[in-house]
C-alpha positions as CSV (number, residue, x, y, z in Angstrom):
1,M,31.6,-44.4,262.8
2,T,32.3,-47.8,261.4
3,P,32.0,-48.0,257.6
4,L,29.2,-50.1,256.1
5,S,30.3,-53.2,254.2
6,A,29.4,-53.7,250.5
7,R,27.1,-56.6,251.7
8,N,25.0,-54.2,253.9
9,P,21.4,-54.1,252.5
10,R,21.4,-50.2,252.6
11,V,24.6,-50.2,250.5
12,Q,23.1,-52.7,248.1
13,Q,19.9,-50.7,247.7
14,L,22.0,-47.5,247.1
15,R,24.0,-49.2,244.4
16,K,20.9,-50.5,242.7
17,L,19.3,-47.0,242.8
18,L,22.4,-45.5,241.3
19,R,22.5,-48.0,238.4
20,Q,18.8,-48.5,237.5
21,R,16.3,-45.8,236.8
22,S,13.6,-48.4,237.0
23,S,14.6,-49.2,240.6
24,R,14.4,-45.5,241.5
25,D,10.9,-45.2,239.8
26,E,9.7,-48.4,241.5
27,A,10.9,-47.3,245.0
28,G,9.8,-43.7,244.6
29,L,13.3,-42.6,245.6
30,F,16.2,-40.7,244.0
31,V,19.8,-40.2,244.8
32,V,21.7,-36.9,244.9
33,E,25.4,-36.8,244.8
34,G,27.7,-34.2,246.3
35,A,27.6,-31.9,249.2
36,G,26.1,-29.0,247.2
37,L,23.1,-31.0,246.0
38,L,22.6,-32.5,249.5
39,A,22.6,-29.0,251.0
40,E,20.0,-27.9,248.5
41,A,17.8,-30.9,249.3
42,L,18.1,-30.2,253.0
43,A,17.1,-26.6,252.4
44,T,13.8,-27.6,250.8
45,D,10.9,-29.7,251.8
46,A,12.6,-32.8,250.3
47,V,12.4,-35.9,252.5
48,V,16.0,-37.1,253.1
49,Q,16.0,-40.8,254.1
50,D,19.7,-41.6,254.3
51,V,23.0,-39.8,253.8
52,F,26.0,-41.8,252.8
53,V,29.5,-40.3,253.2
54,A,32.8,-41.7,252.0
55,A,35.1,-42.6,254.8
56,D,37.8,-40.2,253.4
57,A,35.4,-37.3,252.6
58,E,36.3,-33.9,253.8
59,V,32.8,-32.6,253.9
60,D,31.7,-30.5,256.8
61,L,27.9,-30.5,256.7
62,E,25.9,-29.9,259.8
63,L,23.6,-33.0,259.8
64,D,21.1,-33.8,262.4
65,R,22.1,-37.5,262.9
66,A,18.9,-38.1,264.9
67,R,16.8,-37.0,262.0
68,Y,18.7,-38.6,259.1
69,G,20.4,-41.9,258.8
70,V,24.0,-41.0,258.2
71,W,26.2,-43.8,257.0
72,E,29.9,-44.0,256.3
73,L,31.0,-46.0,253.3
């Protein structure tokens, strides 16, 4: 998987959501960080829009790539 650049619109939105609560409120979105919180979100009825994974991450989550947008940073 080719990593997304910092100029990618998805990455820019993610950075904005991480920095500004008002952006999260306005978009009706939130961000969870870490494999544990992601696993909990996937185990509930939460709607997962995108999953961003660091290129050097050693996380082994079974993700349905057809169901979720999985992006490498």
